[in-house]
C-alpha positions, 0 to 999 in steps of 0.5 A, spaced: 548 484 495 550 486 502 546 481 505 550 475 503 557 479 505 555 481 512 549 479 515 551 473 518 558 476 520 556 482 523 548 483 524 549 489 528 553 493 522 548 490 517 542 492 521 544 499 522 546 500 515 539 497 513 535 502 517 540 508 516 540 507 508 533 505 507 531 512 511 536 517 508 536 515 501 529 516 500 529 522 505 534 526 501 531 523 494 524 526 496 528 533 498 531 534 492 527 530 487 520 533 489 522 539 484 522 534 478 515 531 480 508 533 476 504 538 480 497 536 483 491 539 479 487 539 485 481 534 485 474 538 484 470 533 488 474 531 494 474 535 501 479 540 501 482 538 494 484 545 492 489 545 498 493 540 494 493 544 487 500 545 485 504 540 490 509 535 487 505 529 486 507 522 484 512 521 489 511 514 489 516 513 483 521 516 488 519 511 494 519 505 490 525 506 486 528 507 493 525 501 496 527 497 490 534 499 490 535 498 498 532 491 497 537 489 492 542 491 497 539 488 504 534 483 502 536 476 499 534 475 492 531 469 489 526 468 482 520 469 486 523 476 490 525 479 483 519 478 480 515 481 485 519 487 485 518 487 478 511 487 479 511 492 484 515 497 480 510 496 474 504 498 479 508 504 481 509 506 474 502 505 471 500 510 477 506 515 476 504 515 468 497 516 470 499 522 475 503 525 470 498 525 465 494 531 463 488 528 462 487 522 467 486 515 465 480 512 464 477 506 468 478 501 462 485 502 461 487 502 469 482 496 470 486 492 464 493 494 467 490 492 474 488 485 471 495 484 468 499 486 475 494 481 479 495 475 474 502 476 475 502 476 482 498 470 482 502 466 477 508 468 481 505 466 488 502 459 485 509 457 482 513 458 488 507 456 494 502 450 495 495 452 494 493 451 502 490 456 506 490 457 513 484 461 516 484 463 523 490 457 525 486 452 521 490 449 514 486 446 508 487 445 501 484 449 496 483 447 488 488 451 484 483 454 480 479 457 486 485 459 489 487 463 483 481 466 483 481 468 491 488 470 490 486 475 484 480 478 488 485 479 494 490 483 489 485 487 486 482 489 492 488 491 495 490 495 490 484 499 489 482 500 497 489 502 498 489 507 492 482 510 494 484 511 502 490 516 499 486 523 500 489 526 507 496 528 508 499 522 512 493 517 512 495 512 506 502 512 509 500 511 516 495 506 515 500 502 510 505 502 515 501 500 521 498 494 517 506 492 515 508 492 522 502 488 524 504 483 519 511 483 521 508 482 528 504 476 526 510 473 523 514 473 516 519 469 512 526 472 513 526 475 506 519 478 507 521 481 514 527 484 511 523 487 505 518 490 510 524 493 514 526 497 508 519 499 506 517 502 513 524 506 513 522 509 506 515 510 508 517 514 515 522 518 510 516 519 506 511 521 512 516 526 514 514 530 508 507 528 507 505 530 514 500 535 514 501 540 511 504 536 506 510 538 501 509 532 497 503 527 495 505 519 493 499 519 488 497 513 484 504 511 483 505 510 491 498 508 493 497 502 487 504 499 489 503 499 496 496 495 495 500 490 491 505 490 497 500 489 502 497 483 498 504 480 498 504 480 505 497 477 506 499 471 501 506 470 504 504 471 512 501 464 511 494 466 513 491 471 507 485 472 511 489 476 516 488 482 511 481 483 513 484 485 520 491 488 519 488 492 513 481 493 516 481 501 516 484 501 509 478 496 507 473 500 510 475 507 508 477 505 500 472 499 500 465 503 501 467 508 496 467 502 491 461 498 493 457 505 493 459 506 486 458 499 484 451 498 487 449 505 483 452 503 477 450 496 476 444 495 480 441 502 478 440 503 486 441 511 485 440 513 492 444 507 495 449 510 501 446 517 499 447 520 506 455 517 507 460 521 503 466 516 500 471 515 501 470 515 509 475 520 511 471 525 507 465 523 510 469 524 517 472 531 515 466 534 511 460 531 515 463 530 522 467 536 522 473 532 524 480 535 522 485 532 518 490 530 523 485 527 527 482 523 522 489 520 521 491 519 528 484 516 529 484 511 523 491 509 525 489 507 532 483 504 530 486 499 525 492 498 530 487 496 535 483 491 531 490 488 528 493 487 535 486 484 538 487 479 532 494 478 533 492 476 540 486 472 539 489 468 532 
């Protein structure tokens, strides 16, 4: 809306409005809206899980309502962008209803919802882009069926690893923000860059209240939608394999837990990774005695270092 009115004639005013509104709108929405959010029940098996008990949970609904509203104001919309916003918001809603449920949703229900979102993201991307893939600077064509499978794997993995890394005050927000910043540094289209500007401001507003000791928690409502957005960034960057480097700590932190569960459940190897607590942030806190703040800062440093090295070499 505002993009078409003032972005060309007054870029400074436009930039000030984008960054100001995208930070202040969610900042005050979090401040005054947290009282209406469902309360966290504490996680029995998570390290320090009881410390979260009673805190407002599901703040992702405020986060992504703010994101979509600000994007509608400051980002040029087309059919692809509009559909992506619907899919991101749908991912947020599936997480929010799970956050608000008295009894957590089962794996089958969440898995089917993940599948619907994943198919939607894949179909929307393939309708508007070719099936060429760039890998470390080299471009090659991929058959549509193979591309669709790879795209769905990326989206599904991004949703789930991002969801799993949410468990320490500030961790998921900081890691996601650093990943978004790395994709922006690598280079994005104008629309994705503006969307990322908006999301970074929304994340900063959230981190104001989520830094340790937190006042609010994003819940599945936030982490699942963030996972969808990271997958979209990877796809639209032109080199989806950069997701491995730009989201490296998110992948390891959340992915090893999924790997451990899958091997134990499907291969019946019950002692697989027996000495490693997952997610890895819990291993650092419980087994290595690292504080929450140190986990957040060190994990972010590691991801930025790997990502910046990838930008330089690739």
